[in-house]
C-alpha positions in Angstrom: 202.4 127.6 175.2 199.7 126.3 177.6 196.1 126.2 176.4 193.8 129.1 177.7 191.2 128.7 180.5 188.0 127.1 179.4 184.6 129.0 179.6 182.1 127.5 182.0 179.8 126.4 179.1 182.7 124.5 177.5 183.6 123.0 180.9 180.0 121.7 181.2 180.0 120.3 177.6 183.4 118.4 178.2 182.2 117.1 181.6 179.1 115.6 180.0 181.6 113.4 178.0 183.3 112.4 181.1 180.5 111.2 183.5 182.9 109.7 186.0 184.4 113.0 186.7 182.9 116.0 188.8 183.6 119.6 188.9 184.9 120.7 192.2 184.7 124.4 193.0 186.2 125.9 196.2 186.0 129.3 197.6 189.4 130.0 196.2 190.5 129.3 192.5 191.4 127.2 190.7 188.5 125.1 189.4 189.3 121.5 189.0 187.8 118.1 188.1 187.9 115.1 190.4 187.4 111.3 190.0 187.5 108.6 192.5 188.5 105.0 191.6 188.1 101.9 193.6 190.6 99.1 192.6 190.2 95.4 193.4 193.1 95.5 195.8 196.2 97.4 196.8 198.5 96.3 194.1 196.0 97.2 191.4 195.5 100.7 193.1 199.3 101.2 193.1 199.5 99.8 189.4 196.7 102.3 188.4 198.5 105.2 190.1 201.8 104.3 188.2 200.0 104.1 184.9 198.3 107.6 185.5 201.8 108.9 186.4 203.3 107.7 182.9 200.3 109.1 181.0 200.6 112.4 182.8 204.3 112.6 182.1 203.6 112.1 178.4 201.1 114.9 178.4 203.3 117.1 180.6 200.2 117.7 182.8 200.3 116.3 186.3 197.4 115.6 188.4 197.2 115.4 192.2 197.0 111.6 193.1 195.9 110.4 196.5 195.9 106.7 197.4 193.9 106.1 200.5 192.3 103.2 202.2 194.0 100.2 200.8 192.4 100.3 197.3 191.0 103.8 196.5 192.5 106.6 194.3 191.4 110.3 194.3 192.5 112.0 191.1 192.3 115.8 190.8 193.4 117.8 187.8 193.6 121.5 187.1 196.0 123.5 185.1 197.9 125.3 187.9 199.8 127.8 185.8 196.6 128.9 184.2 194.6 129.0 187.3 191.9 126.7 186.4 190.6 124.2 183.8 192.1 123.9 180.2 191.8 121.3 177.4 194.8 119.6 179.0 192.6 118.6 182.0 190.1 116.8 179.9 192.7 115.2 177.6 194.2 113.7 180.9 190.8 112.7 182.2 190.1 110.8 178.9 193.5 109.1 179.3 192.8 108.1 182.8 189.4 106.8 181.9 191.0 104.6 179.2 193.7 103.3 181.8 190.9 102.5 184.2 189.0 100.7 181.6 186.0 103.0 181.7 
């Protein structure tokens, strides 16, 4: 069973623990959190993307990953089947921060 949606106050508390992530609201749900990473070069960016993919697979929680420019990643996560943010999103964010060395 997937975890339930988080209340806004809980989201704000968890975001305070992840300062490199920001809440992204849109006119339509779902709410999501986003992080940008600048790698030193293209191969490092691809390596980071692959490491994130492996961590996401272990959690069975898959973010949207965008590699752009030649060294930048935009990582967006939400729990699609719940329609917003859950504990899974913040667990994945913590894993990504560890992978990125932050």
